[in-house]
C-alpha positions in Angstrom: 0.0 0.0 0.0 1.1 3.6 -0.5 1.1 6.7 1.6 -2.7 7.3 1.9 -3.5 3.8 3.0 -0.6 3.7 5.5 -1.9 6.9 7.1 -5.5 5.7 7.1 -4.7 2.3 8.6 -3.0 4.0 11.5 -6.3 5.1 13.0 -6.4 8.4 14.9 -3.1 8.3 16.8 -0.7 10.9 15.4 2.5 9.1 16.5 1.3 5.8 14.9 0.5 7.8 11.7 4.0 9.3 11.6 5.6 5.9 12.1 3.5 4.2 9.5 4.2 7.0 7.0 8.0 6.9 7.4 8.2 3.0 7.4 9.8 2.7 4.0 12.5 5.1 5.0 13.6 3.3 8.2 15.9 0.3 8.1 16.9 -2.2 10.8 15.3 -4.0 13.7 16.2 -1.5 16.5 13.2 0.8 15.8 12.0 0.7 19.5 15.5 2.0 20.5 15.5 4.7 17.8 12.0 6.1 18.1 9.3 6.8 20.8 7.2 3.7 21.4 4.1 4.7 19.3 6.2 5.9 16.3 8.1 2.6 16.4 4.8 0.8 16.6 3.7 2.6 13.5 6.9 1.5 11.7 6.3 -2.0 12.7 2.6 -1.7 11.5 3.9 -0.5 8.2 6.0 -3.6 7.8 3.1 -5.8 8.8 0.9 -4.1 6.2 3.5 -4.6 3.5 3.9 -8.3 4.3 0.2 -8.9 4.5 -0.4 -7.1 1.2 2.4 -8.9 -0.6 1.1 -12.3 0.4 -2.7 -11.8 -0.1 -4.2 -13.9 -2.9 -6.4 -11.1 -4.2 -3.5 -8.7 -4.5 -1.6 -11.4 -6.4 -4.4 -11.3 -9.0 -3.7 -7.6 -9.5 0.1 -8.2 -9.7 -0.2 -11.0 -12.2 -2.1 -8.7 -14.6 0.8 -6.3 -14.6 3.8 -8.6 -14.4 4.3 -9.4 -18.1 5.0 -5.7 -18.9 6.2 -4.3 -15.6 8.0 -7.3 -14.0 9.2 -6.6 -10.5 7.7 -3.1 -10.5 4.2 -4.6 -10.6 3.8 -4.5 -6.7 4.7 -0.8 -6.7 2.2 0.0 -9.3 -0.5 -2.1 -7.5 0.2 -0.1 -4.3 -0.4 3.2 -6.2 -3.6 1.8 -7.9 -5.0 0.7 -4.5 -4.3 4.2 -3.0 -6.3 5.6 -5.9 -9.3 3.3 -5.1 -9.0 4.2 -1.4 -9.1 7.9 -2.3 -11.9 7.3 -4.9 -14.0 5.4 -2.3 -12.9 7.6 0.6 -16.4 8.4 1.9 -17.1 4.6 2.3 -14.2 4.4 4.8 -14.0 7.7 6.6 -16.4 10.4 7.8 -14.0 13.3 7.2 -13.7 14.5 3.6 -10.4 13.5 1.9 -9.6 17.2 1.3 -9.7 17.8 5.1 -8.1 14.5 6.1 -5.2 15.3 3.7 -4.5 18.7 5.3 -4.7 17.1 8.8 -2.2 14.5 7.8 0.2 17.1 6.5 -0.1 19.1 9.7 0.6 16.0 11.8 3.7 15.1 9.8 5.0 18.7 10.0 4.5 18.7 13.7 6.7 15.7 14.1 9.5 17.1 11.8 12.2 16.1 14.3 11.3 12.5 13.9 11.2 12.4 10.1 14.1 10.8 8.2 16.1 13.1 5.9 14.5 11.7 2.7 11.0 12.4 4.2 11.9 16.0 5.1 13.0 16.5 1.5 9.9 14.9 0.0 7.2 16.3 2.3 7.1 19.9 0.9 6.6 18.6 -2.6 3.9 16.2 -1.4 2.1 19.1 0.3 2.5 21.5 -2.6 1.1 18.9 -5.1 -1.4 17.7 -2.5 -0.6 14.1 -3.4 -3.0 12.5 -0.9 -6.0 14.3 -2.4 -4.9 13.9 -6.0 -4.6 10.2 -5.7 -8.4 10.2 -6.2 -7.8 11.2 -9.9 -6.2 9.1 -12.5 -4.1 12.1 -13.5 -2.7 12.2 -10.0 -1.8 8.5 -10.1 -0.2 9.0 -13.5 1.9 12.0 -12.2 3.0 10.0 -9.2 4.0 6.9 -11.3 5.8 9.1 -13.9 7.8 10.7 -11.1 8.7 7.3 -9.7 9.7 6.1 -13.2 12.2 9.1 -13.5 13.8 8.1 -10.2 14.3 4.4 -11.0 17.7 3.5 -12.5 16.1 1.1 -15.0 13.3 1.4 -17.6 10.4 0.6 -15.3 7.7 1.8 -17.7 5.7 2.9 -14.6 4.9 6.1 -16.6 2.8 3.9 -18.9 0.9 2.1 -16.2 -2.1 4.4 -16.3 -3.0 2.6 -19.5 -3.5 -0.6 -17.5 -5.5 1.2 -14.9 -7.8 2.6 -17.6 -8.0 -0.7 -19.4 -8.7 -2.9 -16.4 -10.3 -0.3 -14.1 -13.1 -2.4 -12.8 -10.9 -5.5 -12.3 -8.4 -3.6 -10.1 -11.3 -1.9 -8.3 -13.0 -5.1 -7.4 -9.8 -6.6 -6.2 -9.1 -3.6 -4.0 -12.7 -3.7 -2.6 -12.3 -7.4 -1.8 -8.9 -7.1 -0.2 -9.1 -3.8 1.8 -11.5 -5.0 4.5 -9.0 -7.9 5.3 -6.2 -5.3 5.6 -8.3 -3.1 7.8 -9.1 -5.9 10.2 -5.4 -7.0 10.3 -4.2 -3.4 11.0 -6.9 -2.7 13.7 -6.1 -6.0 15.5 -2.4 -5.4 15.3 -2.7 -1.9 16.9 -5.1 -3.2 19.6 -2.8 -6.1 20.5 0.3 -3.9 20.7 -1.4 -1.2 22.8 -2.8 -3.9 25.2 0.6 -5.4 25.7 
């Protein structure tokens, strides 16, 4: 899953949101020594979400559709597509409008600037300026994000062309997301509850 899903799956706790958001930028197993408890919990949750997603049979269907052309970039593209569907169906999952939620998320991340890895500090202003979280709801926003990622990869990923697959198989990817996401929500909620209990 990508940025919007990781933030959403954190619930309402700001520190868990921050940890879940920065998860891709933190390496190693000593996260509970490096960060405050709830931020470290968020990083651990991020890793659980990625593992759960990577191994889910429904997500595999989405990846198989993309693999012939995009090879090992297929999971990255699926993550972006699924963030699009979360944004597109946002009112089904959250009472706060996505426009307001996005601004709230940016404010939270800015507030915890001291805890953000260097790469996140560099990226965040661009994210806020382009309002990535809100623009994931539009196919143009996904195309822009994937094209930006394609420029940053050292190989010919073709991710800038993936919008064609989204348009061609829109309903298939959408149905797969809608079938998969409730499972991911249950896993994430249970993980947080169990960690906070212990």
